[in-house]
FIGU-999661 format. One record per atom (N, C-alpha, C): residue in one letter; x, y, z. Coordinates in steps of 0.1 Angstrom, whole numbers, padded with zeros to 4 digits, always signed. Each point is the difference from the previous one (the first is absolute). Layout:
BEGIN
AXYZ;...
This chain:
BEGIN
X+1262+0015-0270;X-0014-0004+0000;X-0007+0003-0013;X+0003+0012-0005;X-0005+0004-0013;X+0005-0009-0011;X+0013-0003+0001;X+0006-0009-0011;X-0007-0014+0001;X-0003-0004+0012;X-0006-0013+0001;X-0014+0000-0006;X-0007+0011+0002;X-0014+0001-0006;X+0001+0001-0015;X+0011+0006-0005;X+0001+0001-0015;X+0002-0013-0006;X+0007-0009+0007;X+0003-0014-0005;X-0013-0008-0001;X-0010+0003+0008;X-0013-0007+0000;X-0008+0003-0012;X-0004-0009-0008;X-0008+0003-0012;X-0012+0008+0004;X-0004+0008-0010;X-0011+0010+0002;X-0013-0008+0003;X-0002-0011-0006;X-0012-0008+0002;X-0001-0005+0015;X+0012-0004+0004;X+0001-0005+0014;X-0003+0011+0010;X+0006+0012-0003;X-0003+0012+0008;X-0015+0003+0001;X-0007-0001-0011;X-0014+0002+0000;X-0007-0010+0009;X+0004-0012-0001;X-0006-0011+0008;X+0002+0003+0015;X+0013+0003+0003;X+0003+0004+0014;X-0008+0012+0005;X-0001+0010-0008;X-0008+0012+0003;X-0015-0003+0002;X-0005-0010-0007;X-0014-0004+0001;X-0002-0009+0012;X+0009-0009+0003;X-0002-0010+0011;X+0004+0006+0013;X+0010+0009+0001;X+0005+0005+0013;X-0011+0006+0009;X-0009+0009-0006;X-0011+0005+0008;X-0009-0011+0006;X-0002-0010-0008;X-0009-0011+0004;X+0007-0007+0012;X+0013-0003-0001;X+0007-0006+0011;X+0000+0008+0013;X+0002+0013-0002;X-0001+0009+0012;X-0014-0001+0006;X-0010+0001-0008;X-0014-0001+0005;X-0002-0013+0008;X+0005-0011-0007;X-0002-0013+0007;X+0007-0001+0014;X+0012+0006+0000;X+0008+0000+0013;X-0008+0008+0010;X-0004+0012-0004;X-0008+0009+0009;X-0012-0008+0005;X-0007-0007-0009;X-0012-0007+0003;X+0003-0011+0011;X+0011-0006-0002;X+0004-0011+0010;X+0002+0006+0014;X+0009+0011+0000;X+0003+0006+0013;X-0013+0006+0007;X-0007+0008-0008;X-0012+0007+0005;X-0010-0011+0004;X-0001-0010-0009;X-0010-0011+0003;X+0003-0006+0014;X+0012-0004+0002;X+0004-0006+0013;X-0004+0010+0012;X+0003+0013-0002;X-0003+0010+0010;X-0015+0000+0003;X-0007+0001-0012;X-0015+0001+0001;X-0006-0013+0006;X+0005-0011-0003;X-0005-0013+0006;X+0002+0000+0015;X+0012+0005+0004;X+0003+0000+0015;X-0010+0010+0007;X-0002+0012-0007;X-0009+0009+0006;X-0014-0005+0001;X-0005-0007-0011;X-0013-0006+0000;X-0002-0010+0011;X+0011-0008+0002;X+0000-0011+0010;X-0001+0007+0014;X+0007+0011+0002;X+0000+0007+0013;X-0014+0005+0002;X-0006+0006-0010;X-0013+0007+0001;X-0010-0011+0004;X+0001-0011-0007;X-0010-0011+0003;X+0001-0005+0014;X+0013-0002+0005;X+0002-0004+0014;X-0006+0010+0010;X+0003+0013-0003;X-0005+0010+0009;X-0016+0001-0001;X-0005-0003-0012;X-0014+0000-0001;X-0007-0011+0008;X+0007-0012-0001;X-0005-0012+0007;X+0001+0003+0015;X+0011+0006+0005;X+0001+0003+0014;X-0010+0010+0005;X-0003+0010-0009;X-0010+0010+0004;X-0014-0006+0000;X-0002-0009-0009;X-0013-0007+0000;X-0002-0009+0013;X+0011-0006+0004;X+0000-0008+0012;X-0003+0009+0012;X+0007+0011+0001;X-0002+0010+0011;X-0014+0005+0000;X-0006+0003-0012;X-0013+0004-0001;X-0010-0010+0005;X+0003-0013-0003;X-0009-0011+0005;X+0000-0001+0015;X+0013+0002+0006;X+0001-0001+0014;X-0007+0012+0007;X+0001+0012-0006;X-0007+0012+0006;X-0015-0002-0001;X-0004-0005-0011;X-0015-0002-0002;X-0005-0010+0010;X+0008-0011+0003;X-0004-0010+0010;X+0000+0006+0014;X+0010+0009+0002;X+0001+0007+0013;X-0013+0009+0002;X-0003+0007-0010;X-0012+0009+0001;X-0012-0008+0003;X-0002-0011-0007;X-0012-0009+0002;X+0000-0005+0014;X+0011-0004+0005;X+0000-0006+0014;X-0003+0011+0010;X+0007+0012-0002;X-0002+0011+0009;X-0015+0005+0000;X-0006+0000-0011;X-0014+0004-0001;X-0009-0010+0007;X+0004-0013-0001;X-0008-0011+0006;X+0001+0000+0015;X+0011+0004+0006;X+0002+0000+0014;X+0000+0014+0006;X-0004+0010-0008;X+0001+0014+0005;X-0008+0002+0013;X-0013-0005+0000;X-0008+0002+0012;X+0006-0007+0012;X+0005-0012-0002;X+0006-0007+0012;X+0013+0006+0005;X+0008+0005-0010;X+0013+0006+0004;X-0002+0013+0006;X-0009+0009-0006;X-0002+0013+0006;X-0004+0000+0014;X-0009-0010+0003;X-0005+0000+0014;X+0010-0008+0009;X+0007-0010-0006;X+0009-0009+0007;X+0013+0007+0004;X+0004+0010-0008;X+0013+0007+0003;X+0000+0006+0014;X-0010+0008+0003;X+0000+0007+0013;X-0002-0011+0011;X-0008-0010-0002;X-0002-0010+0010;X+0013-0008+0003;X+0007-0003-0011;X+0013-0007+0002;X+0010+0008+0007;X+0001+0013-0003;X+0010+0008+0007;X-0004+0002+0015;X-0013+0000+0002;X-0005+0002+0014;X+0003-0013+0008;X-0001-0012-0007;X+0003-0012+0007;X+0015-0002+0002;X+0008+0004-0009;X+0014-0001+0001;X+0006+0013-0004;X+0002+0009+0009;X+0004+0014-0003;X+0015+0000-0005;X+0004+0012-0005;X+0013+0001-0005;X+0009+0008+0010;X-0006+0002+0012;X+0008+0007+0011;X-0006-0006+0013;X+0008+0004+0011;X-0004-0006+0013;X-0014+0003+0004;X-0008-0011+0002;X-0015+0002+0003;X-0003+0000+0015;X+0010+0002+0008;X-0003-0002+0015;X-0011+0010+0005;X+0000+0012-0005;X-0010+0010+0004;X-0014-0004-0004;X-0001-0005-0012;X-0013-0005-0005;X-0004-0012+0008;X+0009-0009+0003;X-0003-0012+0007;X-0006+0004+0014;X+0007+0009+0007;X-0004+0005+0013;X-0014+0006-0001;X-0003+0008-0010;X-0013+0006-0002;X-0011-0011-0002;X+0003-0010-0008;X-0009-0011-0002;X-0003-0008+0013;X+0010-0002+0007;X-0001-0008+0013;X-0009+0008+0010;X+0003+0013+0001;X-0008+0008+0009;X-0015+0000-0004;X-0003+0002-0013;X-0014-0001-0004;X-0006-0013+0003;X+0007-0011-0003;X-0005-0013+0003;X-0002-0003+0014;X+0009+0006+0009;X-0002-0002+0014;X-0013+0007+0005;X-0003+0012-0006;X-0012+0007+0004;X-0012-0007-0005;X+0000-0006-0012;X-0011-0008-0005;X-0003-0012+0009;X+0010-0006+0006;X-0002-0012+0008;X-0001+0003+0015;X+0001+0013+0003;X-0002+0004+0014;X+0010-0004+0009;X+0013+0000-0004;X+0011-0004+0009;X+0010+0012+0001;X+0008+0000+0010;X+0010+0010+0002;X+0014-0004-0006;X+0006+0009-0008;X+0013-0003-0006;X+0009+0011+0005;X+0012-0005+0004;X+0010+0009+0006;X+0014-0005-0002;X+0010+0008+0004;X+0014-0003-0001;X+0004-0004-0014;X-0004+0008-0010;X+0003-0003-0014;X+0014+0004-0004;X+0007-0009-0005;X+0014+0003-0004;X+0003-0007-0014;X+0007+0007-0008;X+0004-0006-0013;X+0015+0000-0001;X+0005-0011-0006;X+0014-0002-0001;X+0005+0005-0014;X+0013-0002-0002;X+0007+0004-0013;X-0003-0011-0010;X+0000+0003-0012;X-0002-0009-0011;X+0011-0010-0001;X-0003-0013-0003;X+0010-0010-0001;X-0002-0007-0014;X+0011+0000-0008;X-0001-0005-0014;X-0001-0016+0001;X-0010-0006-0006;X-0002-0014+0000;X+0008-0006-0012;X+0001-0013+0000;X+0007-0007-0011;X-0008+0002-0013;X-0013+0002+0001;X-0009+0001-0011;X+0002+0014-0007;X+0007+0009+0007;X+0001+0014-0005;X-0010+0009+0006;X-0010-0005+0007;X-0010+0009+0007;X+0007+0005+0013;X-0005+0012+0004;X+0005+0005+0013;X-0011-0002+0010;X+0004-0006+0011;X-0010-0003+0011;X+0001+0010+0011;X-0012+0005+0005;X-0001+0009+0011;X-0009-0006+0010;X+0006-0001+0013;X-0008-0005+0011;X-0007+0011+0008;X-0012-0002+0003;X-0007+0010+0009;X-0005-0008+0012;X+0005+0005+0012;X-0003-0007+0013;X-0011+0008+0007;X-0009-0006+0007;X-0011+0007+0008;X-0006-0009+0010;X-0007+0006+0010;X-0008-0007+0010;X-0014+0002-0003;X-0009-0010+0002;X-0014+0002-0001;X-0007-0006+0013;X-0011+0007+0004;X-0007-0005+0012;X-0015+0000-0003;X-0006-0011+0005;X-0014-0001-0002;X-0005-0014+0004;X-0012-0004-0004;X-0004-0014+0003;X+0004-0009-0011;X+0001-0013+0003;X+0006-0009-0010;X-0007+0000-0013;X-0013-0001-0001;X-0006+0000-0014;X+0004+0012-0008;X+0000+0012+0007;X+0004+0012-0008;X+0015+0000-0004;X+0008-0005+0009;X+0014-0002-0004;X+0002-0009-0012;X-0007-0012+0001;X+0000-0009-0011;X-0005+0006-0013;X-0011+0007+0000;X-0005+0006-0012;X+0010+0011-0006;X+0006+0007+0009;X+0010+0010-0004;X+0012-0007-0007;X+0005-0010+0006;X+0012-0007-0006;X-0004-0006-0014;X-0012-0006+0000;X-0004-0006-0013;X-0002+0010-0011;X-0004+0012+0004;X-0003+0011-0010;X+0012+0007-0005;X+0011-0002+0007;X+0013+0007-0005;X+0004-0006-0014;X-0004-0013-0002;X+0003-0006-0013;X-0008+0006-0012;X-0010+0008+0004;X-0009+0006-0010;X+0003+0015-0003;X+0011+0004+0005;X+0004+0014-0001;X+0010+0002-0011;X+0000+0012-0005;X+0011+0004-0010;X+0007+0012+0006;X+0013+0000+0001;X+0010-0009-0007;X-0001-0014+0006;X+0005-0009-0008;X+0001-0014+0005;X+0008-0001+0013;X-0005-0008+0009;X+0008-0001+0013;X-0002-0015+0005;X+0010-0004+0007;X+0001-0014+0005;X+0002+0000+0015;X-0008-0008+0007;X+0002-0001+0014;X+0013-0008+0003;X+0010+0007+0005;X+0013-0007+0002;X+0001-0006+0014;X-0006+0007+0010;X+0001-0005+0013;X-0012+0005+0008;X-0006-0009+0008;X-0011+0003+0009;X+0003-0006+0014;X-0001+0008+0010;X+0002-0004+0014;X-0012+0004+0008;X-0009-0009+0004;X-0012+0003+0007;X+0000-0003+0014;X-0005+0009+0009;X-0001-0002+0014;X-0014+0003+0004;X-0007-0009+0008;X-0014+0002+0004;X+0000+0001+0015;X-0007+0010+0005;X-0001+0002+0015;X-0013+0007+0003;X-0008-0006+0009;X-0012+0005+0005;X-0010+0004-0011;X-0001-0009-0010;X-0010+0003-0011;X+0005+0009-0011;X+0012+0006+0002;X+0006+0009-0010;X+0011-0007-0007;X+0001+0003-0013;X+0011-0006-0008;X+0009+0011-0005;X+0013-0003+0002;X+0010+0010-0005;X+0009-0008-0010;X+0004+0006-0010;X+0009-0006-0010;X+0011+0009-0005;X+0012-0005-0001;X+0011+0007-0006;X+0001-0006-0014;X-0001+0009-0010;X+0000-0005-0014;X+0010+0007-0008;X+0006-0008-0009;X+0009+0005-0011;X-0006-0003-0013;X-0003+0010-0008;X-0004-0002-0014;X+0011+0004-0009;X+0002-0007-0011;X+0010+0004-0010;X-0007+0004-0013;X+0005+0012-0005;X-0005+0004-0013;X+0012+0002-0009;X-0003+0002-0013;X+0011-0001-0009;X-0001+0012-0010;X+0011+0003-0006;X+0000+0010-0011;X+0012-0003-0010;X-0001+0005-0012;X+0010-0003-0010;X-0001+0012-0010;X+0012+0004-0005;X+0001+0010-0010;X-0006-0004-0013;X-0006+0010-0007;X-0006-0002-0013;X+0012-0003-0010;X-0003-0007-0011;X+0010-0003-0010;X+0006+0013-0005;X+0013+0000-0002;X+0007+0012-0005;X+0001+0000-0015;X-0002-0011-0007;X+0000+0000-0014;X-0012-0007-0005;X-0004+0003-0012;X-0011-0006-0007;X+0005-0009-0011;X-0008-0010-0003;X+0003-0009-0011;X+0002+0008-0013;X+0008-0005-0009;X+0001+0006-0013;X-0014+0001-0007;X-0001+0010-0008;X-0013+0003-0006;X-0005-0012-0009;X+0010-0007-0006;X-0003-0010-0009;X+0000-0014+0006;X+0002-0001+0014;X-0002-0013+0006;X-0014-0004+0000;X-0002-0013+0000;X-0014-0005+0000;X-0006+0002+0014;X-0013+0002+0000;X-0008+0002+0012;X-0011-0010+0000;X-0003-0006+0012;X-0010-0010+0001;X-0011+0005+0009;X-0012-0006-0002;X-0011+0003+0008;X+0003-0005+0014;X-0008+0005+0010;X+0002-0005+0014;X-0005-0014+0000;X+0008-0008+0008;X-0003-0014+0001;X-0012-0002+0010;X-0006-0011+0000;X-0011-0002+0010;X+0005+0002+0015;X+0012-0005+0002;X+0005+0002+0014;X+0002+0015+0003;X+0005+0008-0009;X+0002+0014+0002;X-0013+0007+0002;X-0010-0004-0008;X-0013+0006+0002;X-0006-0003+0013;X+0002-0012+0005;X-0005-0004+0013;X+0007+0008+0011;X+0013+0003-0001;X+0007+0008+0010;X-0007+0014+0000;X-0002+0006-0012;X-0007+0013+0000;X-0013-0001+0007;X-0008-0010-0003;X-0013-0002+0006;X+0001-0001+0015;X+0010-0008+0005;X+0002-0001+0014;X+0004+0013+0007;X+0009+0007-0005;X+0005+0012+0007;X-0011+0011-0002;X-0009-0001-0010;X-0010+0010-0001;X-0010-0001+0011;X-0001-0011+0007;X-0009-0002+0012;X+0006+0006+0013;X+0013+0003+0000;X+0006+0005+0012;X-0006+0014+0004;X+0000+0003+0013;X-0004+0013+0004;X+0010+0010-0003;X-0003+0010-0008;X+0010+0010-0004;X+0002+0011+0010;X+0012+0006+0001;X+0002+0011+0009;X-0009+0012-0003;X-0003+0007+0010;X-0007+0012-0001;X+0009+0012-0002;X-0002+0008-0010;X+0008+0012-0002;X-0009+0012-0002;X+0005+0011+0005;X-0007+0013-0002;X+0007+0008-0010;X-0006+0003-0011;X+0006+0008-0010;X-0005+0014+0000;X+0010+0010+0001;X-0004+0014+0001;X+0002+0006-0014;X-0010+0004-0007;X+0002+0005-0014;X+0008+0013+0000;X+0009+0001-0009;X+0009+0011-0001;X-0008+0013-0004;X+0005+0011+0005;X-0006+0013-0004;X-0013+0003+0007;X-0004-0008+0010;X-0013+0003+0006;X+0002+0004+0015;X+0012+0003+0004;X+0003+0004+0013;X-0007+0013+0004;X-0007+0001+0010;X-0007+0012+0004;X+0007+0005+0013;X-0003+0013+0003;X+0005+0006+0012;X+0014+0006-0002;X+0006+0004+0011;X+0013+0006+0000;X+0011-0009-0005;X+0009+0005-0008;X+0011-0008-0006;X+0010-0002+0011;X+0000+0008+0011;X+0010-0001+0011;X-0004-0011+0009;X+0008-0010+0002;X-0004-0012+0008;X-0002+0003+0014;X+0005+0012+0005;X-0001+0004+0014;X-0012+0009+0002;X-0008+0003-0011;X-0012+0007+0001;X+0002+0015+0001;X+0012+0005-0003;X+0002+0015+0002;X-0003+0007-0014;
């Protein structure tokens, strides 16, 4: 190698010595430039995606702020109308209250096991007998459609005798589990449609169940349930 270099004229060696660093710099610039361009392209793509996500989140926030009042009040009403667990006890309570309001006797109350419908809802039948005069029976039956949870008159068998009306009734109520997954954070969200808002308005007029809430930490008297 040294002998080969000795054969190269001194002037040529000087030219090579001067040009070689430039060639090396050019090669480095080409390779580094390609790498840099790729990185810049990736950064721009990620920036565009981040901007898109930000726009979606901003739109979501705007929608949620606009429907906040309707959703906050509508959530409890919706779950009351279509519970996430068997509503038979609530249905029985509502029916007993309604019977008292209409001045009729309700008896022989039975609830069946839940049956999964093709729609995915679980149907629960509640069977009972009612006794009273016909106008009161009619008013009671019509009013069941105004109760929450939602219930449907599945069967009515009426017998009248000596001015008294007896009816064997089956009402069906429904429940469904709450969603187990939420949409992706960056999925688009839309405002409630007019049809959805009407549904919320309709179910908000239903007679809600009565619950007694006992505040925690306010129990008085002996902690022993047997009073000792």
